[in-house]
TORMAR-466870 format. One line per field, with one value per residue (C-alpha): residue number from 1; residue in three letters; x, y, z. Coordinates in nm, 3 decimals, m for minus. Layout:
# residues N
i = (NUM, ...)
aa = (ala, ...)
px = (X, ...)
py = (Y, ...)
pz = (Z, ...)
# end
This chain:
# residues 79
i = (1, 2, 3, 4, 5, 6, 7, 8, 9, 10, 11, 12, 13, 14, 15, 16, 17, 18, 19, 20, 21, 22, 23, 24, 25, 26, 27, 28, 29, 30, 31, 32, 33, 34, 35, 36, 37, 38, 39, 40, 41, 42, 43, 44, 45, 46, 47, 48, 49, 50, 51, 52, 53, 54, 55, 56, 57, 58, 59, 60, 61, 62, 63, 64, 65, 66, 67, 68, 69, 70, 71, 72, 73, 74, 75, 76, 77, 78, 79)
aa = (met, ala, phe, pro, ile, pro, ala, ser, tyr, gly, glu, trp, arg, his, cys, ile, thr, glu, val, cys, gly, leu, val, leu, thr, glu, ala, phe, ile, his, gln, arg, leu, ala, ala, leu, glu, asn, pro, asp, asp, tyr, met, thr, arg, lys, phe, ile, ala, leu, tyr, gly, glu, thr, his, arg, arg, gln, thr, arg, ala, trp, phe, ala, arg, ala, leu, asp, glu, leu, ala, glu, ser, pro, thr, arg, asn, arg, arg)
px = (0.063, 0.286, 0.601, 0.752, 1.019, 1.338, 1.520, 1.839, 2.131, 2.046, 1.692, 1.718, 1.988, 1.722, 1.456, 1.691, 1.874, 1.619, 1.230, 1.364, 1.555, 1.775, 2.214, 2.428, 2.710, 2.925, 2.740, 2.382, 2.527, 2.700, 2.331, 2.162, 2.376, 2.452, 1.992, 1.965, 2.171, 2.019, 1.732, 1.581, 1.518, 1.192, 1.235, 1.429, 1.157, 0.897, 1.076, 1.124, 0.766, 0.706, 0.946, 1.112, 1.413, 1.582, 1.506, 1.663, 1.975, 1.970, 1.916, 2.195, 2.446, 2.315, 2.433, 2.740, 2.805, 2.701, 2.998, 3.233, 3.152, 3.235, 3.595, 3.701, 3.579, 3.700, 3.596, 3.155, 2.957, 3.170, 3.015)
py = (15.783, 16.082, 16.006, 16.108, 16.415, 16.272, 16.403, 16.254, 16.257, 15.797, 15.874, 16.109, 15.874, 15.580, 15.831, 15.904, 15.616, 15.380, 15.534, 15.692, 15.530, 15.776, 15.767, 15.975, 16.052, 16.363, 16.552, 16.550, 16.635, 16.944, 16.992, 16.928, 17.219, 17.439, 17.436, 17.452, 17.763, 17.939, 18.206, 18.261, 17.868, 17.761, 17.410, 17.563, 17.785, 17.557, 17.351, 17.670, 17.752, 17.361, 17.246, 17.618, 17.737, 17.571, 17.177, 17.378, 17.420, 17.110, 16.947, 17.105, 16.975, 16.621, 16.667, 16.835, 16.522, 16.288, 16.466, 16.411, 16.055, 16.035, 16.214, 15.965, 15.628, 15.749, 15.454, 15.556, 15.723, 15.978, 16.076)
pz = (2.178, 2.359, 2.525, 2.784, 2.790, 2.830, 3.148, 3.094, 2.925, 2.870, 2.813, 2.586, 2.356, 2.380, 2.211, 1.961, 1.835, 1.947, 1.915, 1.646, 1.427, 1.439, 1.362, 1.576, 1.323, 1.319, 1.049, 1.162, 1.528, 1.351, 1.197, 1.507, 1.662, 1.407, 1.382, 1.788, 1.818, 1.550, 1.657, 1.305, 1.269, 1.206, 1.400, 1.685, 1.770, 1.705, 1.955, 2.228, 2.184, 2.259, 2.501, 2.690, 2.628, 2.908, 2.764, 2.421, 2.659, 2.775, 2.411, 2.297, 2.605, 2.537, 2.125, 2.257, 2.474, 2.203, 1.956, 2.248, 2.279, 1.889, 1.971, 2.228, 1.978, 1.595, 1.488, 1.597, 1.315, 1.175, 0.855)
# end
């Protein structure tokens, strides 16, 4: 089953946390941000090939927003 590419932060967050069942911890977010900023990362190259550079930048911004939300709520998923 194909899922649509998220077009908003809310859709993206739902896909990550509900559909994929991942927890947006500080450690996980930092890991994903580092990968998305690394042009030599295999999965980042695949991501860009599949979804384009614009979507990579948007996804990076959504991860950064999720990190900001964690900073605003220090008791949430800090691991």
